[in-house]
C-alpha positions as a Python dict, from the first residue, in 0.01 Angstrom:
ca = {
    (1, 'X'): (0, 0, 0),
    (2, 'X'): (121, 350, -86),
    (3, 'X'): (150, 590, 210),
    (4, 'X'): (106, 311, 465),
    (5, 'X'): (224, 532, 751),
    (6, 'X'): (-40, 794, 668),
    (7, 'X'): (-310, 527, 643),
    (8, 'X'): (-215, 382, 983),
    (9, 'X'): (-212, 728, 1140),
    (10, 'X'): (-561, 794, 1005),
    (11, 'X'): (-687, 455, 1126),
    (12, 'X'): (-546, 518, 1474),
    (13, 'X'): (-720, 854, 1498),
    (14, 'X'): (-1053, 712, 1383),
    (15, 'X'): (-1039, 402, 1602),
    (16, 'X'): (-939, 590, 1916),
    (17, 'X'): (-1219, 842, 1856),
    (18, 'X'): (-1469, 558, 1809),
    (19, 'X'): (-1348, 387, 2126),
    (20, 'X'): (-1371, 704, 2332),
    (21, 'X'): (-1726, 760, 2202),
    (22, 'X'): (-1859, 423, 2320),
    (23, 'X'): (-2159, 472, 2548),
    (24, 'X'): (-2073, 408, 2913),
    (25, 'X'): (-2318, 119, 2952),
    (26, 'X'): (-2183, -56, 2641),
    (27, 'X'): (-1821, -1, 2747),
    (28, 'X'): (-1902, -156, 3084),
    (29, 'X'): (-2091, -448, 2926),
    (30, 'X'): (-1821, -524, 2672),
    (31, 'X'): (-1545, -487, 2932),
    (32, 'X'): (-1717, -732, 3166),
    (33, 'X'): (-1740, -981, 2880),
    (34, 'X'): (-1368, -947, 2802),
    (35, 'X'): (-1281, -989, 3171),
    (36, 'X'): (-1490, -1306, 3185),
    (37, 'X'): (-1315, -1450, 2878),
    (38, 'X'): (-972, -1367, 3022),
    (39, 'X'): (-1057, -1535, 3352),
    (40, 'X'): (-1192, -1837, 3165),
    (41, 'X'): (-894, -1857, 2930),
    (42, 'X'): (-631, -1810, 3200),
    (43, 'X'): (-801, -2021, 3464),
    (44, 'X'): (-470, -2197, 3528),
    (45, 'X'): (-279, -1878, 3611),
    (46, 'X'): (-106, -1965, 3944),
    (47, 'X'): (269, -1897, 3945),
    (48, 'X'): (252, -1716, 3610),
    (49, 'X'): (388, -1364, 3572),
    (50, 'X'): (131, -1170, 3371),
    (51, 'X'): (191, -830, 3218),
    (52, 'X'): (-106, -596, 3203),
    (53, 'X'): (-138, -222, 3131),
    (54, 'X'): (-290, 93, 3280),
    (55, 'X'): (-581, 193, 3052),
    (56, 'X'): (-623, 527, 2878),
    (57, 'X'): (-810, 670, 2578),
    (58, 'X'): (-1111, 448, 2645),
    (59, 'X'): (-919, 120, 2645),
    (60, 'X'): (-1053, -194, 2809),
    (61, 'X'): (-947, -188, 3175),
    (62, 'X'): (-768, -516, 3259),
    (63, 'X'): (-738, -446, 3632),
    (64, 'X'): (-1059, -630, 3740),
    (65, 'X'): (-938, -946, 3566),
    (66, 'X'): (-588, -888, 3701),
    (67, 'X'): (-720, -879, 4058),
    (68, 'X'): (-864, -1225, 3998),
    (69, 'X'): (-529, -1353, 3868),
    (70, 'X'): (-358, -1206, 4173),
    (71, 'X'): (-599, -1392, 4401),
    (72, 'X'): (-514, -1712, 4213),
    (73, 'X'): (-144, -1668, 4289),
    (74, 'X'): (-15, -1497, 3976),
    (75, 'X'): (242, -1217, 3976),
    (76, 'X'): (133, -902, 3793),
    (77, 'X'): (345, -642, 3617),
    (78, 'X'): (296, -305, 3448),
    (79, 'X'): (508, -163, 3164),
    (80, 'X'): (739, 134, 3205),
    (81, 'X'): (891, 337, 2921),
    (82, 'X'): (1257, 373, 3021),
    (83, 'X'): (1383, 544, 2707),
    (84, 'X'): (1242, 630, 2366),
    (85, 'X'): (1289, 356, 2104),
    (86, 'X'): (1397, 104, 2371),
    (87, 'X'): (1218, -207, 2509),
    (88, 'X'): (974, -166, 2795),
    (89, 'X'): (1059, -271, 3149),
    (90, 'X'): (780, -461, 3322),
    (91, 'X'): (770, -388, 3694),
    (92, 'X'): (589, -601, 3949),
    (93, 'X'): (257, -446, 4050),
    (94, 'X'): (-22, -493, 4303),
    (95, 'X'): (-319, -261, 4373),
    (96, 'X'): (-173, -132, 4701),
    (97, 'X'): (171, -51, 4557),
    (98, 'X'): (313, 307, 4548),
    (99, 'X'): (289, 454, 4197),
    (100, 'X'): (454, 739, 4008),
    (101, 'X'): (367, 918, 3686),
    (102, 'X'): (547, 771, 3386),
    (103, 'X'): (562, 849, 3015),
    (104, 'X'): (242, 987, 2855),
    (105, 'X'): (112, 1057, 3207),
    (106, 'X'): (44, 687, 3270),
    (107, 'X'): (101, 556, 3628),
    (108, 'X'): (381, 304, 3678),
    (109, 'X'): (504, 119, 3990),
    (110, 'X'): (753, 323, 4189),
    (111, 'X'): (1079, 126, 4165),
    (112, 'X'): (936, -224, 4213),
    (113, 'X'): (1134, -525, 4081),
    (114, 'X'): (1168, -573, 3704),
    (115, 'X'): (1030, -912, 3599),
    (116, 'X'): (1019, -1134, 3291),
    (117, 'X'): (675, -1230, 3164),
    (118, 'X'): (505, -1562, 3104),
    (119, 'X'): (204, -1389, 2948),
    (120, 'X'): (119, -1033, 2850),
    (121, 'X'): (-219, -869, 2792),
    (122, 'X'): (-161, -605, 2524),
    (123, 'X'): (-395, -317, 2435),
    (124, 'X'): (-475, -283, 2066),
    (125, 'X'): (-586, 30, 1880),
    (126, 'X'): (-695, -206, 1603),
    (127, 'X'): (-645, -563, 1487),
    (128, 'X'): (-705, -768, 1173),
    (129, 'X'): (-823, -1114, 1072),
    (130, 'X'): (-465, -1245, 1084),
    (131, 'X'): (-415, -1154, 1450),
    (132, 'X'): (-189, -857, 1383),
    (133, 'X'): (-213, -557, 1610),
    (134, 'X'): (-231, -189, 1522),
    (135, 'X'): (-72, -7, 1815),
    (136, 'X'): (1, 357, 1886),
    (137, 'X'): (297, 354, 1648),
    (138, 'X'): (589, 371, 1890),
    (139, 'X'): (686, 3, 1860),
    (140, 'X'): (749, -53, 2231),
    (141, 'X'): (577, -391, 2252),
    (142, 'X'): (745, -522, 1935),
    (143, 'X'): (1088, -424, 2069),
    (144, 'X'): (1008, -577, 2409),
    (145, 'X'): (888, -909, 2268),
    (146, 'X'): (1200, -927, 2050),
    (147, 'X'): (1414, -949, 2368),
    (148, 'X'): (1264, -1286, 2466),
    (149, 'X'): (1425, -1614, 2363),
    (150, 'X'): (1085, -1779, 2410),
    (151, 'X'): (786, -1561, 2340),
    (152, 'X'): (553, -1498, 2634),
    (153, 'X'): (189, -1571, 2566),
    (154, 'X'): (64, -1261, 2382),
    (155, 'X'): (-303, -1172, 2433),
    (156, 'X'): (-429, -871, 2242),
    (157, 'X'): (-747, -713, 2375),
    (158, 'X'): (-985, -476, 2199),
    (159, 'X'): (-1351, -422, 2124),
    (160, 'X'): (-1503, -566, 1807),
    (161, 'X'): (-1549, -219, 1657),
    (162, 'X'): (-1167, -201, 1640),
    (163, 'X'): (-1149, -499, 1402),
    (164, 'X'): (-1009, -416, 1057),
    (165, 'X'): (-994, -632, 742),
    (166, 'X'): (-614, -589, 720),
    (167, 'X'): (-353, -372, 890),
    (168, 'X'): (-92, -455, 623),
    (169, 'X'): (169, -595, 867),
    (170, 'X'): (539, -536, 803),
    (171, 'X'): (831, -773, 861),
    (172, 'X'): (889, -647, 1217),
    (173, 'X'): (525, -693, 1322),
    (174, 'X'): (448, -987, 1553),
    (175, 'X'): (100, -1138, 1546),
    (176, 'X'): (-78, -1202, 1875),
    (177, 'X'): (-108, -1562, 1995),
    (178, 'X'): (-466, -1474, 2093),
    (179, 'X'): (-713, -1190, 2051),
    (180, 'X'): (-988, -1138, 2310),
    (181, 'X'): (-1290, -916, 2245),
    (182, 'X'): (-1640, -898, 2388),
    (183, 'X'): (-1731, -1161, 2125),
    (184, 'X'): (-1493, -1425, 2258),
    (185, 'X'): (-1141, -1572, 2250),
    (186, 'X'): (-971, -1610, 1913),
    (187, 'X'): (-651, -1806, 1848),
    (188, 'X'): (-411, -1711, 1568),
    (189, 'X'): (-333, -2012, 1353),
    (190, 'X'): (-202, -2020, 996),
    (191, 'X'): (-246, -1641, 968),
    (192, 'X'): (-613, -1653, 1063),
    (193, 'X'): (-818, -1603, 1379),
    (194, 'X'): (-1017, -1905, 1498),
    (195, 'X'): (-1261, -1923, 1794),
    (196, 'X'): (-1105, -2077, 2105),
    (197, 'X'): (-1206, -2153, 2463),
    (198, 'X'): (-871, -2128, 2639),
    (199, 'X'): (-558, -1913, 2627),
    (200, 'X'): (-295, -2183, 2590),
    (201, 'X'): (-18, -2193, 2334),
    (202, 'X'): (249, -2461, 2306),
    (203, 'X'): (499, -2200, 2184),
    (204, 'X'): (463, -1976, 2489),
    (205, 'X'): (713, -1965, 2771),
    (206, 'X'): (446, -2057, 3024),
    (207, 'X'): (387, -2387, 2846),
    (208, 'X'): (762, -2466, 2834),
    (209, 'X'): (806, -2444, 3210),
}
């Protein structure tokens, strides 16, 4: 596609505006559905280290599901931007932990331990039928995932209205192992999304341990 960068910028603007315009009752309903699918899919979460994120711009809020994982014995972590164009650091997080303001005004744990992830729940501005994610354009997650010898389980989350026919992925783009929306769990296989009932992947680090 000609002018791919301009097209992606336009899609980001439109999708973020659509997400921020979702009626409160629908946002709550769809978010509860996503939380339920995450709990169902990661029912066997004890002893896993799960990366989540602090929501903004109308994103799905993963913290209710994360509280459940914490109760089940999982370790949680939030991303911190350390330096522009560098991988993220994921710092251990719990709801009662001291926080500080990080990049883009997003809260991050205040000097908690840096951890390596078994699974990571990743916000998506958009996604396509192949399981590729349209992010905010900074490439932080791609650079972070590239630092792992064995990929953590990647779970992209979004609302169905953020689904696109194609995001025209480039060589550096990494497809999600799974996509979770209010419509269900979808597994990426052979460059397509298929309905699934669990969030398990034989290629993920959590399955190798």
